[in-house]
N, C-alpha and C positions, 0 to 999 in steps of 0.2 A: 341565513349567511351573513356574515360580517363582511363589510367592504373593506378596502385599503383605507379609506378615509375613516371608517370606524376604528381600525387598528391605530392610525396616526393620532387619534385623540388620546391615547394612553401614553402617560409619560413613565416609561420603564427606565430605571436608573440603578446604577450600583451603589449600594450602601454597606456600610460596615456596622455589625453589631457591636454595641457599646455595653449594653446591660441586658439581662434576662431574669425575670422573676416568675414564679408560678402564679398563674391566675387564681385570685382568691376564691373563685366561685365555680371553676371548671378544671376538672383533673386532666384533660387533654389539651389545654391551652397554656401558652406562655405569654407574658407581656414582655415585649422586646422593644428596647430603645435602640434605633438606628441612627447613624450618622450619614447625611447625604451630602457632606462637605460645606453647603451653605446653611444648614438647618438640621435639626434632629426631630425625629418623629417617633411616636408610640405606635407599635403594631401588635395586635393580638393574633397569634398564629397557632393553629391546631398540629403542632409538630412534637409536642411533649412526649408522646410515646416513642418517639424515634431518636430523640437527642437527650443528652445531659447538658444542663444550662452552661456548665464550664466549658463544654466543647464548642459552644457557639461563640462565646466571647472573641472578637476580633475577626471573625469569619466575615468575608465579603458574600452579599446576597443580591438577588435582584428583586427590586420592590416596584409596585405600581404607586407612584408619588402622587398623582392627581385623582385618586379615587375619594369619592365624598366619605367622609367620616361616618362610622357606624358604631354603635354600642353593642358589644358582644358580651352578654351575661354580665352587665353593669359596669364594663370597662371600655372607654373609647378606643377605637382603632382608627389610626389616621392614614392607612395605606393597606397594601397587601404584600405580603412575602410570597414569592413564587416557589412553589414545591410540586412534586410529581408524586404519585403513589401507584403501586401496583401490588401484586400478592405478597412481594417481599417487603413491603412497608412504604414509609414516606422518606423522600430525599429532597433536600432544599436545591433550588436552581443557583449556581454559583459560577462565576467566572473561571475559566481554565487556569488563568494566570492572575496575579495581583494587578490591578488597574486602579486609576485615580478615582477616588470616592467621588461620586456624584455623576460619573460618567453616564452618558445616554446609551441605552441599549437600542440597537436599531435592527 
């Protein structure tokens, strides 16, 4: 079980997708550049089967900003984009309305 203190360690923020490219070494991954208001980050996300890259540009998403960087199939990921999946496929987690980029998710 995670405690409320464990949850508070995560910095969940609203980011806006600025660029999306196919991962050079993985058919299921996109390499996504997101704007967090005060910085940009590169995130590798396994959502390629569910989205066209053109449909993601400009979309607001929720990311974990303080996740330790990881190398995924040779490309650095500096955070995590939140998504849900079920038998119908994958969907990204996104605010219901436009909010200020960099806003904290509580």
